[in-house]
N, C-alpha and C positions, 0 to 999 in steps of 0.2 A: 192433897187431890192421889188417892193412889195410882200410879202408874199398873196397868196390865196390857200386855202382850198383845196384841192386834190379832195373831194369829201363834198356833202351837205349832214346834217347828214340824208335827208331820200333815201341819193344814198349811205350811208354808210349800210346798211341793207344787208345782202349779202345770199343769200339761202344753210346759213348751217343747217342743219335738227338737227344734233343729238348734245348730251349735250359733249359728248367727241370726237366731233371734234372741238367742242370751247375749249375745256381745253386743243385740240393738238395744236389749233396755240394759245394758251396763253402762254405754254411751248415756241414757236418759239417767239413770242416777250421776253420774256425772254434774250432769246439769242440773241436776234438782240441788247437787249439794253447794253449786255454786252460786244459784240462787240462797240457797240458804246462807249464805258464807257471813252474813253481816247478825247472823240468829246464832245463838247457842245455848245449847244442853247444859244446867250446872245444876247441880245440885243446891236444896234450901241451905242456910245459915243453920248452925249447929250440928249440921252432918260433917263427921271427920271425912278429913281428904283421902281419894281414892289410891290405890299402889297397881300400877299395872290396867289399870281399867279396871278393876275387879273390889267392888262393893266389901265392905266390913262384915261379918256372916252375923246374921240376925237383924241386922238394921235395915228397914225398908226403904226400898227405893220412892223418892219423888221426884215430879216433873214441875218446872218454873217456870215462865214463857217469860225472857225478856223484850219483846215484839210481838206484837200481833198485826194482824190483816184490815184494811177497813173495810170490811163487808156490810153490804146494805141490805136488807129484804128482810122475811117475815119467817119468823121462827114460832111454831105453837106444839111443841111438846111437854108441858110440865102436865099432863095426864094421860101422856100415849103410852101405846103400850109399843108400838112402833112407830119408825119417823121414816118417811120418802121425802126426800132431799129432790130439790128443783133446783136449775139452773135456767135465768132467761135474762136476755137484754133490755132490761129495764129503762138504759141509758144506749144513747148511739153511739159513745166515745171515750176513749179518758183523757184529762186534762195531761197535755207532757211538759213535762220540767226538764231543768237540767239538772244529773245526777249528782247526790250529792258526795263534799268531798270529804266537810270538816263535820257533818250534821250527822244521825242519826238515819236510814231509808226510812222512808214513809210508803206506805201505800198509796198510789196514784187516786187521785178521784176522778169523779166522773160527771159527764153532762149531757146534756139533749135531752128531755126525756121523750121514751117510747113508748107512744100510746097504746099500740100495738105489741107491743111485748108487755106492758103492764096489765092489756087484758090476757094475756096465756097467762100469766100469774094466779089473777083474778079463776082463773079457768080450771086451774091445779088445785085450789081451794076448795071450789066448789065441788069439785069431782071429792075429794077425798071427806066435804061433808056430805055428800049424797051416801058415800058407801060407808059413814058412821052412822047413816039413817038407818040400812037399810038392816034385817036379819037373815037374809037369804043367805049374804059374803061375810064373813069374818065376821060371828055374831058373838056380843059379848069382847068385842076386842077394838081398841079405840086407836084409831090412827091423827098420826102427827105430820108435819110439815118443817121443814129445812130449808125453806128460798133465800140464793145470792141470786145478787144482780150480775152479770159475766160485763155490761158496758160494751159490749158486743168488739171485745178483746181477748185476746191468748192468755197473757199476763195476769188479770182475772179469773178468766176461767181456771188455772192452777191455782189460783187462790184458793176459789173455792172447794177444789177438788181437795188440796190439801188440809181444809176446812172441814169435810166430810168426812176422811181417815184420822184427822185424830180427834172429833167430839169439838174442837174451840177453833178460835184462829187463832192457832197456833200453826206450826212449822216443822216437826217429827212423825212423818206418815207413818214412822213404825210400832208409834202406840198412841192407844187410844185413851186421851184421859177422861172422858165425861163417863161422869155416872148415871147419862140419862138416860134416857129410852134407844137401844138400839137403831142405828140408820139401815134400814133395809136394802132399799133403793136408791137410785138419781133419775131421775126426770132431767132429759137436758145434753147439749147444753146450748141449743139454737142452731146456730151455724154450723157447715159440715168441719171447717178449722174449727173450731172450738170443740165441738165433739169429740173432732181426732186427738185433739189434745187434751182433754176429761180422761178419756177414753185409755190412754197408755196408763195411766197415774193409776186411774181404777182400776184397770185391769190388772194391775202386778196384783193385787190380791184379790181378784176374782169377784168384786164389787158387780151387782148387775147394774145396766145402765141401763136405760130404755131413752130412745131421741123422735123427736117431733116432727123438726123440723130439717133434722140434717140426711142430706140424699145423697152424697157422696158415695161410688162406689166402691172406694177405697174403704169403708167401713164395711162392706161384705166379708173383707177377707180375717175369717177368725181366727187367725192363725197370729195376726197382728193384733186384733181386735176380737180374744176372745167373749166377753162379758156386754159386750154390745146389741142391741135389738133396739130397734124403730118400728113405728106406724105410720112410717110415710116411704114408700115405693124409693127403691133405688133410684138414680140416674141413667142407670142405663136403660132402663125402663124408660123415661122421658125422654132420652135422649132416640131411642128408638121411635118414636111418636113424633119429634120433631123431624128427623130424616125423614120419616113417610106422607107430611105436609109438605117438607120441601117438597120433596119425590109428586106429592097429589098436585101442588100448584106449578109444576114444569118448571122449580126456580133452579137455574145452574150457575149461579155464580155469587155466592155468599161469604158476607163478612161474620163475623164471631167476635165479641165482645165477651172475656171473661175477669172476674173479681180476682185479685190475684192474692189467689188462697186456693185450699184443696176444692173447695167445691168448685168453684171456675177455672180453675185448669183442669182438673179432670173432667168434669162434666160437658167441656167443647171438646177435650180429646176425646172421649167416648162418641160423639158430636158427629166429629170428622172423621170416624172411624167406620161409625152408620150410615152418613151422608154420599162420601167422596166415590165417588164411581166415574167410568171414560163422560159420562153426560154433566157430575156436579164439580164443582170444583171450590175450594176455599180461596175466595178472593185477598183477604187481609183477618188478620189476628193480633187484635188487641188489647190488653190488659190493664182492670185500671188499679192503680196503688191502694194498698190499704193503709195506707199513713199518706196524709191527703197532700197534693204537689199540684200546686195549678197548672206547672209547665207539663207535666208528664199528662196529666186531663187536657191539656191546649194540643197536645202532640196525637192523642185520640182523637178530639174534634177534628184537627183538619184533616186525618185520616179518614174521617166519614165522611168531607164536606168532598176530597179528592175522588175517595172511590166511584167507579160507576156500576158497583153492587148497590140494588135498591133493595134487598133485605138483608136484614144484619140480625144475629141469633144474638143472645144475651144471656149469658151463664151469670147473675152475678143477686147477692140480696138487696134488697132496697136501698140499704142505709148507705153501701157502696155505692150505688148506679145514682145514688140523688146530687155528689156533685159532677159526673158528668152531665147528667140532665142540666143541672143549672148553666153549662158553658152551653150544651147544644140548644139554648132557646137564646142565650146572649146573640149565638153565631146563626140563629133561625136560620136552622137543617133542616127542610121539610122534603116531602118526596118520598121519603123510608117510609119501609114497610118493618118494623121490629115482630122478631119472633122472643119473647119472656119466656123463661123459668120461672117454676111454679114459685119460685123467693120474691117473685117482686108484682107477678101479673096483677093480685086485688090488692097490693099494700096502697093504704092511703096515702103514704108519703111521696108514691110518683105520679097517682092515679089520679088527679089536679085538673082542676078544669085550664089554669094556664097553660099547663104542658099536653094541650091536646093539640095543637096546632103539629108539633112534632109528633108525639105519638100516638092519636088517635089512628083508629085502623091498629092497634098493636093485635097482635092472634099468639095468646100464651098459653101453656098448660096449668090447669089447676088442681091440686088433687082434691077428692069429693068434701061436698058439702056436709055438714050435719047439721043437726037441729038440738040445744041443749037447753033441755026445759029447767023454766027457772034461772037462768041464766041473765037475763037481760035484768031480772030483778034483783039479781047479789052485783049484779054491778052497778049498780042504784045506788045499793045501801053502801054508802062513800059516802063521809065528812069525816073533815079535821078533829070536829069536838069528839067523834066517838072517840079516838085515842090522841091526846096531844102528842104522844113520843113517837106518832107514826108520821117519820117525817118524808117517806114517800106518797102518802094521802096527800100533807100538804105542798109538795113539792107538785102534785099532779094538777091539784085544785089554783094554785097560783098559776099553771102552765096554761090550766084548761078555761081561765077566766082572765089570765092577763092580770092581775093584781096582787098585791103582796098580803100575803096573812100575817095579822099583828103581835108583832113580839116572836117574829120567826125569823129566823139566820140563815134558812134552805135558801139557797141562791137556783134560780131555774132562768132561764132562755138565753143562757151564754155559750159564746164560740169563742175559745180560747186556740185555736187551730193557729198553725204555722205556716207558710205559703215554701216555697223550697227553697228561698231566698236567706231566710232564716229572721222575716221581719214579724213580728207577734200580730197576728191578725184578732184582738180582742174588743169582741161585742157584749152588751149588755142591753138585750131587749125588757128586761126587768120594767113594771110601771110602778108610778108613785102610789098610784091610786092602789086603797087597803081595801084589802076583801072583809066582807061583811057575815061571810057564812050564811045569807040568805040567798046567794046565788042558786037558780035550780037547774040541778047535775040533769033533768029530762029534756032542757029546753038546747040543751048541750050537743053540736052537731060536728064530732068527731071520730076515730076510728076506734076509740075505747068503749065507746054504747054499739060503734055496728054489729050488730049480730044478726046479717046478708046474708055475708060469709065467712061463715062460722069454717075453714078448712085447718088451717095450721090451728086452731083454734081446738077444734073439734081433734084433731090428733093427739094435743095434749092433757084432752080428759080420755081421752083410749091410753093414754099410754099411762095414766095411775092405774087404769079400772084395769092393764095387765098387770101392773105390781100387786095389786090388791088381788086377782086370781090367784098368781104365784104361794101369794100368800093363805089363799085360803086351800090349793091344793098341797101344801105341807101341811096346815093344821090339819085336813080329812084324813091324811095317812098316819099319825098319832093315835087318833081316835078308832081307828078301823080294825085293827087287831089283824092287820093282815102285816107279811115280811113288807119291811121299807126297801130302797134304794141303794141303800148306805151301807159303804161296807167299813169294819168287819162285823157282821152279826146281822146282815139285812137288818138295819133298823132305821126305824123314821127319826125325824129331828122335831123338838121339840118347837111349838110354836112362841114360846117363851125363852127360848135359849138354844139357836140356833145360829151357824156362819153365813156368811153370806154365797161362800160355792155350793151351799146346800140348799140357798132359796134360785141359785141361775139352774142349777140341776132341772127345778119344775120350769124355770122361764125358758131355757133349752129345749126341754123335749117335750112341752106340756101348753106351747101359749098359743090355745085354743079356747076362745069367747065371743061370746054375745055381750054386745054394750049399747042400747039405745036401738033392738034389734037388728043389728048388724051383726052379721058372724065376721072373727076377725082368725086370720092366721097366720100367724110368726112362723115362717120355715126354719129348718137348721143356719141359715145361713143371718140369720136375726131381721130377714128379710120380709115386709110384707108388700100383695099385690092389691091395688084397688084402683078400679078407673077413673083417669085423668078425663076432666071436663077438658073443653077448649073453649076458649072462650076469646071474645073479638073487643075491642075497646068502641062503644057510640056514646054521643049522646045524646041526652034528653029531652024531652022540653022545657025542662029550669037549668040547662044547661052542663047538668053534672054527666060523670060516667056510668055509665052500663056497662056491667060484664055480663055479656050476652052470649050463653052458651049457643056455640054452632056447630058442633061434635062432640064426639068423645073418641078416648083410643084405651082401651084395654086390653093389659098383656097379663096371662098366668104364666106362672112356674112352669108349663110344659109347653113354653115355646108358641102356643096359640095367641094369637091377637086381634082387636076388632077395632076396625080405622074406618070412622064415618063422618064427613064433612057434611053440610048444608051450605051448599059454595052463594046460594043466592039468600042466603042470611047474611054474610059478611060485606061488613062495610072498606071501601077503602080510600086511603087517605091522601086522594089523589086529585087531578082537576077532572079526568077523564071518569072519577067513581069505578075505573075498570078495575082489574085483578092486574095487577102490574108486571112487567118483562124484567128479570136481573137475570142479564148474561154480560159475559165478558165481552162480545161485542155482536152487531146485530146479528139476526139469523142468519141463515144461509136458504136466499128467494129458492122456487122450484128453478130447476133450469144451472145452478151452482149445486157444489160441491164443498164438504172441510177439507181443506189443505193445512198441513203440520206449520206451527210456527215453532223454531225452535229457538229454545230454553223460556216456551210460556206452556201451563197448565195445556194440558187436553181440551180445556173447555173455550181455549183464545187460541180462535183456529181463524185463515184467512179463506175466504170465498174466492172459489175458481168454478168460470166457467165449464162447463161441460164441453168434450171434445165434441166435434160433426158426428151425426149418428149414436149420441150417447144422450139421453138424459135424466130428470132427477127431478118427480113429481111430489115432494115432500119435501116440505121443513128442513133444515140444518141435515143434508142426505151425507151418508160417512163417503160413496163413492157414486156413480153416473153409471146406469144400467145400460148395455147396446139395444138398440131398437132392433126387431127382428128385419126377416132381410128384404122382406118387401115392404118396412118402412122406413122414416128417415126424422131426425130429431128435426121441430118447429124451429122458427126464430128464435123462439127464448131458449129452445132447450128443455121444455118443461113438459113435451106429450110427443109421442112418436104420431105420426101423420102419413098415410100412404103415401109413397113415393110418388111422385109425377110418370105414368108409364108412355113412353114411346112408341110407336110405330107409324106407319106411312097410312093414316086411317080415309077412309071412304067423303070424309065428309069436311074433310081438310082442300085448299084450294089447290093443294098440287096435288091429292089425289084426284079429284077431280077433274084437276086437266090433263091427267094422263089416262083416266081411264075416257076421256072426251078424244082425247087422241086417236086411243085404241079403237073405239068406237068408230071414228070415222077412217081407218085405216078397213076396219073391216066392212064397213058402207061402199067404200073405193073400191076395195077387191072383189065386192060385191057384182059393183057394178060393171068391174073388169068380165069380172064371169057371163054376165049377161051379155053384154056386147058378145062374146065368144059363142057363146050359145044360139045367139038370136044371127050369127054367121059365120055358124059352125061349117056351113057347106061349102065356103069362100075358100080359095085356095090359099090364101093368107092363115087361115085358121087351121087347115088341113094338114099346112107345111110341117112337117120335122113332129110328128106324132102328139095329134092333138090330144091323145090323152094325160100326154105328161105336163101339156099346158094346165088341162083342170087339176091335177094333182097336187102341180106350184100353188096357184091360186087355193087350193085347199089349205096346202100346210101355211101357206102366208094369215088366213084365217086366224090358224091354230097356233100360232106362232102370237098372233096380236090377239087376240082372246087370253093367251096365257099369262101376258103383262098386268091382266087383274086380278089374276091370282095373287099376284108378289104385292097388292095393296088389302088395306087392314090388318086385322090381328092377326097375328102367323099364329095356328095350330098346326098339330102334328100333320094331320091329314093333309092342309096346305103346301106345310112343308115338304113333303112329299111328292105332293104331285105338281108341283112349277115346275121344279130342275128337268125333272123326269119330261112333262109334258114340253117343257121347252126344247130338252133336247131331241126329242122324239118328232117334234115337229122340223128343226131345223135338218133333221137327218132328213125325211121328207122330201123335203124342199129343195135338199144341195142334190139329193140321191136320183131325183127325175131331172134337174141341171145338169149333171154330171151324165144322165142318159142321152142329153142333149147333144152334149159337145162331146161325146165321143164319136156319134156322128160324124159329125162336124171334123172333127182332129181324123177321121178317115177318110171325108172327101178331101182334106188338105192332103192326104197321104195320097190317093189318088193321081194327082196330077202328077207325079213323075214313079208309078210305078203300077204297072197293071197286076200285079199280087195285090197290090193295097185296093188295086178298084174292082176287084173281081169280091175281096173280103168286103168292100162297103156294099155292092150287090147282093153279096148273101145277107147279110147283118139285118137281118129283119125287124121289125117294131115290136117283135113280140123279147126279143134282146135289149132293150132299151128298158121293158119292164123288170126282167130278170134282175137288172141292175141295182132298178128301183127296188125290187123284193129281198135279196139278199141284202142291201145295206139296211134296209130299216130293221130285217130279222136280224140282225148284228147289234144293232142300236137297241132292239127290245130287250135282247139277250143280255148287253151290259148294265138296262135299266132295272132288269128284274134283279142278278145278283145285287147289286145298289141297294135294292130297297129291303131285300131279303135281308141280306151280312150284316149292313149295318146304316140302316135308313135316317134320314134327317129328323131330326125332331124340333119341335120347339123349345128356346132357351131366353130365360131373365139376362139379359148383360147388366153385369151392376161394376166392370172394372173399369170402365172407361170414364163413368162421372158415379159420384155417390149419392148425387139429387134425384136420379133416374132408373127407371130399370127401362132395358132397351130390348125392345121383345123382337127379336128377331129369331133366326131359323139356324138352329146347329146343323152343319152341311152333313155331319157324320163322317165317312171318310172322305178325303180328301183325294186319296188315291183313285177309289171307284170314280169320282166325280169328272177329276182331269181326265180319264180313260173315253169316260160319257161323251163329254166334251171334246175331248182330242180326237175321237171318232168324227165329228162335226166337222172338224178344223181338216184332219184327213182330205173328208170329202171336198171341202170347199177348194184344199188345195190344189187336189184331182180336177174340179172343177175349172181353176183359173187356170191351170197350165192345159191342158186342150184346148178351153177358150184363147188362148193368149197367143198357143201355134194354129188356130184357124182362125185369126182377125184379119188375115190380110187375103181372104180368096176372094178374086175379083168376080164378083157378082152383084147384081143389080140388090141384094140386099140379103148382107153378113151379120146374120144373129150372133155370132160367135164376140161380135165388136161388141157390141153391149151386155155381154152374160162376162164378159172379161173387163167393162167399165162396174156390172153389179159387184163381182166378186173384190174387186179394187174397195169400192164402197164399205163391203163385209168386214175385210179386214182392217180397215183405217177404222172405223167403229169399233171394232172390240177390240186390236191395239189400244186405241185411247182409251178401250172404259176399264183396262185394267190399272194401270195408275190411279183415275181417278176413285173407282173401286175400291180399291183398300187405304187413299188416303181420303176419306168418310168415314161420318160413324152415324149409327141410328138408323133413323129414317132416310134420309139424304143418299145411303149407302144403297136401299133399294132402289129411290128414285132413279143413281143413275144407270141401274140396270137395269128400270124399264127404257130407259132413253136408249140404250143401246140396245133393244130388242127393237124398240119404236124404226129405230134409225136405218136398223138393217134390215128390217120387213119391206121399211119405206125402200130404202135404197136398191132393193131387188127388185120391185114392183115396179119402181120408177124404169130401171133401166133396160129390163124385161119384157114387160107388156106395155106400157105408155108408147115406145114407137107404133107397134102393131096396131093398137085402139089408134091412131093418129090417125093411120092411112087407111082403117077400117071404115074410120068414121069421116075422117075429113076428104081423103084422097083414093077413093072410090074408083077411079078407075084406074086405080094402079093395080087392083088388087084382082088382076085378072089370070087365068092360065096362063099366057102369053108371057105375060111381064113377068109373074112370080117366076118361070119357069127359065125364066131366062131367055126365052127365044124374041122376047121384042125388046129393044131398045127406048126408054122413058127418057124424054126431052127436058123433064119437069129437074131444075139444079134443087128448088127450093125444097123439093118433099126429098125424106130418107129415104134406104132401099124400100122394096115394095114386097118382101116377102122372107122367109126364114129357107131360102132356097140360094140355090148358088151355079150359078156358072159358070161354067169357063172354056177356053176357047183352048183344044190340044191340039196340037198338028193343024187347024185350022180348022180344028172340027170340031164345031159347039157339044159340049156334056153336060144334060141339066142334070141338077142336084135335087129336084124339087121331090121331096120326100113324104109322101100321102100316106093317109091313113091305112 
């Protein structure tokens, strides 16, 4: 077999731009060299020995293989012009064996027939057959296929990739020794890790590769994987959709499980970057081992069992997830909601009825489903008798019908995995029953014939058409007569003689085509954007699992996205059948706020009750909100309620009592006034200025009624009127009393001084009224200045208690208030001094004595009022002031007018001119003196002090 270089020197110049990347590829070649150490490239017998690595001139070089890979699959390239390679996981795993030391190395065997992967193989063959039958694409050109089994392992994938490069099951990738149809491109290789491994090798030679199930976002890096394209969206899109799903349902505490490969690790990494924020955190992150280890899987199971996260995202293939699922069933872990990646959401290996108690209600993202015409019939067109050398068909038949094909040595249903302790676990489920060949494939109910959920299968179909479309574009260039894209000379490549990098030009720059009425557009990163169906696992009437579409997620390259979920269509696998909560701890209810827990994620927090006067009315509030000034928090701290308003109201018992006392006092004063009016002509009423007596009674009515202004809700007008009215009322009363006591004081002085006697005789009643007028005018001036400059106002006092608003009066200027009432105190002191001096006048009726008692009562009341007033708050403070007003008013009324009324009403005999004037002596010792007159004998002369009107 003649050896030909795969690329010319010029063609081996690849567009790798960085030194680091070149070093990475150099390291990869070292690894491949170690892998190929057991095999060597030698000249065929008869050829002369080489010197210094150079062949003798004129001799032809030929290659001979000393070792081969054990590759299984399908090859149909005999009459083909071009071959499309394919890599599919027809088996689940390789059989692990001890490393040989004394025997030649052998390529590992595979076990665990994968019906789903086998269907993908058939879909690729069916797509090539469809293309070969069409006249509108690649007319007169027959495509062949070269399909290998990856066994879902990296070692087999590398073997497949080297086989594609060499053209045989050999290990010299620099030369292609096959003389058959050239390899155009490779479809595969299944999982992301496998595609990464194969693409690193194929990319060295710029071999086009298009994936159908590898969604790792790492493959979008064109510096590392320059020739990789795919018909499945990147995990960046899926992770965005998963994050939106988690946020949509309000889940905040999420667990993640990833396969221990590039697909799982990079997928979970992208999901974490998009989902984590201050509201959503990752509870745990576990990995599923690629090489079966029960102890490691049990560790993952224990984490799932102990976590309080009820939502778990799984980024794994169905093959990797299956061992974990078996252990979850044994542990009977339920009440979890699983979020599935596209790799296992519709997998029949996982979607089993016996798994439904654990996985029921699973929500996952599935790539777009398609319908492939004629695929079901093509899948049914399978029988071992058609091709006795087709060992995969025989293994399929044996596994599907659990029988042994006659005269066949093809094993099936074996499990040679070893557990972590090293004990071999060899299980053979093969049957002693022989296959008859009459088994009915149509009655078979397994993944192979299930065409209801063609998603990855549909991607395989599109991938084949992507290669065919690129070949068609390359063919059309040659016959168009136009300039081509290739240098030098702007030439076109020939359809029967082109290099892989030339086909890659069309696949990279012109990947827009239509297949089965769907427009496919692969961008410059090799990615495609197709919508995801959001599926929910539900059980039907027969007990089988249905994949119910509950929503859609679509994202375009421009960043626009569409996310829709029908919440009512979701089945939740929990006793309440309600949307589960997934939080690190219970939600903080209204009335509480989140508190930071040191060393914990932001989603884990303590619930701290809001302080008094603050509320939170939402769940999981980050901080409490202060209530407005007139509001206060309720007991639950969940809403602001109006504060209790406190003031001395009319309707309460205390207010009604004070009003009753005030009105009673007014009626008493009116009664006294009535007595005075009725007996106004009597000497006792006329004595010492009758008009002043009436003014005193009027002022007492004013002060008694003023106390009512202190009751009720304070307003600005009431605050301004009550203190002013009280001050004016007392000033009128005290100035009238002062007018009376001044006359008594002059009478007292007249005993010892003729000058004083003359002054007394000249002191007419008009002068008493002048005293009253001047006093009242002075008080009016002070009150006017007070009201104009700094008047009182209504004030909401919240300083002394946070639970109440005390409506009270802010008295404004304390200085003016002190001056205003200080003047009243000044009048009271003058009254007291003049009265106490005159109290010992030797007469029948000494009014000064009773005025002295009245002033003493006045002083006692208001001196006691000050500490009581300052020590109380709220309505009781007002009540204290009202009591002081009433007590002082009743004291003046009782001391000044009650004795006179007693004589007028009960001792009228004493109310005569002679007795009042002091010219007659009464023998009634039980009665008080009879008049406001005063008599005295000076030098044996009787001086009458009767002062008439």
